[in-house]
C-alpha positions as CSV (number, residue, x, y, z in Angstrom):
1,V,-6.2,10.1,-5.1
2,L,-3.6,12.2,-3.3
3,P,-4.7,15.7,-4.8
4,R,-8.6,15.0,-4.1
5,L,-7.5,14.4,-0.5
6,H,-8.6,17.7,0.3
7,S,-11.9,18.3,-1.4
8,D,-12.6,15.2,0.7
9,L,-11.9,16.6,3.9
10,K,-14.0,19.6,2.9
11,T,-17.1,17.2,1.9
12,A,-16.3,15.3,5.2
13,M,-16.8,18.5,7.1
14,R,-20.0,20.0,5.4
15,S,-21.9,16.7,5.2
16,K,-20.5,16.3,9.3
17,Q,-19.0,13.0,8.7
18,K,-17.0,12.6,12.0
19,T,-15.2,9.0,10.7
20,H,-14.2,10.2,7.3
21,L,-13.2,13.4,8.9
22,L,-10.8,11.7,11.5
23,V,-9.7,9.3,8.8
24,I,-8.3,11.7,6.6
25,R,-7.1,13.9,8.7
26,S,-4.6,11.7,9.8
27,L,-4.1,10.7,6.8
28,L,-3.5,14.2,5.3
29,S,-0.8,14.9,8.5
30,S,0.7,11.9,7.7
31,I,1.9,12.5,4.1
32,T,2.7,16.4,6.0
33,N,5.0,14.8,8.2
34,A,6.7,12.5,5.8
35,S,7.0,15.4,4.0
36,K,9.7,17.1,6.1
37,T,11.6,13.3,6.1
38,S,13.3,12.1,3.3
39,S,10.8,10.4,1.1
40,P,8.0,12.3,0.7
41,I,4.7,10.8,0.0
42,T,4.0,12.7,-3.7
43,T,2.7,10.0,-5.8
44,D,0.1,7.5,-5.5
45,G,2.7,4.6,-5.0
46,A,3.5,6.4,-2.3
47,L,0.1,6.7,-0.7
48,L,-0.9,3.1,-1.1
49,T,2.3,2.5,1.2
50,L,0.9,4.6,3.5
51,L,-2.5,3.5,3.4
52,Q,-1.4,-0.2,3.4
53,R,0.4,0.2,6.6
54,T,-2.6,2.6,7.9
55,I,-4.6,-0.3,7.4
56,A,-1.8,-3.0,9.0
57,S,-2.0,-0.9,12.1
58,S,-5.6,-0.8,11.9
59,Q,-6.0,-4.6,11.5
60,S,-3.5,-4.9,15.0
61,S,-6.2,-2.6,17.1
62,I,-8.9,-4.6,16.2
63,A,-7.1,-8.4,16.7
64,D,-6.2,-6.6,20.7
65,F,-9.4,-5.2,20.4
66,E,-11.5,-8.1,20.4
67,K,-9.0,-9.9,22.8
68,A,-10.3,-7.1,25.1
69,G,-13.8,-7.6,24.2
70,R,-14.4,-4.7,23.5
71,S,-16.7,-4.4,20.6
72,D,-17.2,-0.5,20.3
73,L,-13.5,-0.3,19.1
74,V,-13.6,-2.8,16.9
75,E,-16.7,-1.8,15.1
76,K,-14.9,2.1,15.2
77,E,-11.8,0.4,13.6
78,R,-13.5,-1.7,11.1
79,E,-15.3,1.6,9.7
80,Q,-11.9,3.3,9.2
81,V,-10.0,0.0,6.9
82,G,-13.1,0.8,5.2
83,I,-12.2,4.2,4.8
84,L,-9.1,3.4,3.9
85,Q,-9.9,0.3,1.4
86,A,-11.7,2.8,-0.5
87,Y,-8.8,4.8,-0.9
88,V,-6.4,2.0,-2.2
89,D,-9.0,0.3,-4.3
90,E,-8.7,3.8,-6.2
91,I,-5.2,3.9,-6.5
92,P,-3.9,1.7,-10.2
93,V,-1.6,-0.9,-9.5
94,V,0.2,-3.5,-11.5
95,G,-1.0,-6.8,-12.1
96,E,-0.4,-9.8,-10.3
97,S,-0.1,-11.2,-13.9
98,E,1.9,-8.6,-15.8
99,V,4.4,-9.4,-12.3
100,E,5.0,-12.7,-12.9
101,G,5.6,-11.9,-16.1
102,V,8.4,-9.9,-15.5
103,V,9.5,-12.4,-12.7
104,R,9.8,-15.3,-15.0
105,G,11.5,-12.5,-17.7
106,C,13.8,-12.0,-14.9
107,V,14.7,-16.1,-13.8
108,E,14.8,-16.8,-17.6
109,A,17.4,-14.8,-17.9
110,G,19.4,-15.9,-15.5
111,E,19.1,-13.6,-12.1
112,A,18.7,-16.1,-9.9
113,G,22.1,-17.5,-10.3
114,D,22.5,-21.0,-8.3
115,G,23.8,-19.3,-5.2
116,K,22.5,-17.5,-2.3
117,G,21.6,-13.9,-2.9
118,G,19.1,-15.2,-5.8
119,F,16.5,-13.1,-4.3
120,G,17.5,-9.9,-3.5
121,R,19.2,-10.3,-7.1
122,V,15.5,-11.3,-9.3
123,M,13.5,-8.4,-6.8
124,G,15.6,-5.7,-7.7
125,R,16.1,-6.1,-11.3
126,V,12.3,-7.2,-10.5
127,S,12.0,-4.0,-9.6
128,K,13.9,-2.0,-11.7
129,E,11.4,-3.3,-14.2
130,L,8.0,-2.7,-13.4
131,K,8.9,1.3,-12.7
132,G,10.2,1.4,-16.1
133,K,7.0,-0.8,-17.3
134,S,4.4,0.4,-14.6
135,E,3.7,3.8,-16.2
136,G,1.8,5.6,-13.4
137,R,0.7,2.6,-11.6
138,A,1.5,1.5,-8.6
139,V,3.3,-1.3,-7.8
140,D,2.5,-3.3,-4.2
141,M,6.1,-5.2,-3.7
142,E,4.4,-7.3,-1.2
143,M,3.0,-8.9,-4.0
144,V,5.7,-8.8,-5.5
145,K,8.1,-10.4,-2.9
146,G,5.5,-12.6,-3.3
147,V,5.0,-13.9,-6.5
148,V,8.9,-14.0,-6.8
149,E,9.3,-16.8,-3.9
150,R,6.9,-18.7,-5.4
151,V,8.3,-18.4,-8.7
152,L,11.7,-19.1,-7.1
153,G,10.3,-22.0,-4.4
């Protein structure tokens, strides 16, 4: 998905799709800014995290605009979320059933322990295992956290 953003930008410019152009430029700007930090966005997994963060921010804005009665801005934000969500849907991710299998394996192997900190130990072990098994697919850590909580609690 990451390399395709530039071609999508050109396509949006040619077809004069203002909303697509705005969203893609904003996304590329965030990627450029991240490249100047210690954690640049070079993989689809990192891009997935950025997209989810941007979508969450837009969802928050939608709630605020609805409270303020600004339906024009609500519609604009929803359109932007739709464009971002299309990119999220294209990124291959590790499935919830596969994550649950890894979590159950870690719990059965005794990673949870019997005291405090079991959640942290399981999360650490699960993330290591998923990085080895993901085969280039992104891992949604929020989903992993939910699965670990569900299995442990």
